[in-house]
C-alpha positions in Angstrom: -3.9 -3.4 2.2 -7.1 -1.9 3.2 -9.6 -0.2 0.9 -11.9 2.7 1.8 -15.0 0.6 1.6 -15.7 -0.4 5.3 -17.0 -3.8 4.2 -14.2 -4.6 1.9 -10.8 -6.1 2.8 -8.2 -5.5 0.0 -5.5 -7.5 1.7 -6.9 -10.8 0.3 -8.4 -9.3 -2.9 -6.0 -6.7 -4.3 -3.6 -7.8 -7.0 -1.4 -4.7 -6.4 -1.2 -1.2 -5.1 0.9 1.8 -6.0 2.1 3.7 -2.8 4.3 6.7 -2.2 6.9 6.8 0.5 10.4 8.1 0.9 9.9 10.5 -2.0 9.3 7.6 -4.5 6.4 5.5 -5.8 6.3 1.7 -5.5 4.1 -1.0 -7.1 3.5 -3.5 -4.3 1.4 -6.6 -3.7 1.0 -9.1 -0.8 4.3 -10.9 -0.2 6.6 -8.6 -2.2 9.7 -6.8 -0.9 10.8 -3.3 -1.7 13.5 -1.0 -0.4 12.7 2.4 1.1 15.6 4.7 2.0 13.9 7.1 4.5 12.3 4.9 7.2 13.9 4.8 10.6 12.1 1.8 12.2 13.7 -1.4 13.4 13.6 -4.8 11.9 10.3 -6.5 12.7 8.4 -3.3 13.0 5.2 -2.9 11.0 4.7 0.4 9.3 1.5 1.8 7.8 1.9 3.6 4.4 -1.1 5.9 4.1 -0.2 7.3 0.7 -2.0 4.9 -1.6 -2.3 6.2 -5.2 -3.9 3.2 -6.9 -5.4 -0.2 -6.2 -5.9 -2.8 -8.9 -8.0 -5.9 -8.4 -8.7 -8.3 -11.3 -9.0 -5.6 -13.9 -10.8 -3.1 -11.6 -8.7 0.0 -11.0 -9.3 2.5 -8.2 -7.2 5.6 -8.6 -6.8 8.4 -6.1 -7.1 12.1 -6.7 -4.2 12.1 -5.7 -4.7 9.6 -2.9 -7.4 6.9 -2.2 -9.1 8.2 0.9 -9.0 5.8 3.9 -6.6 3.3 2.1 -3.3 2.2 3.5 -0.7 -0.5 3.1 1.0 -2.2 6.0 4.6 -3.4 5.6 7.0 -5.2 7.9 10.6 -3.9 8.1 13.0 -6.7 7.1 
């Protein structure tokens, strides 16, 4: 996960994010799996989900209006 602060890397810091894809919202964190119905990529492909609604890090919450500008989540198709 990447935050919108250029000097900050959320992938090692964030506890979780809320993303929107396939018409649904998902609470995700590093290492979790979730099922999305409307992606057409192949197994092993990495997709970037740019619709990040919220980032939570050790009690600090960053909420989008509606999205967090510049943030995205990368996920591997399993």
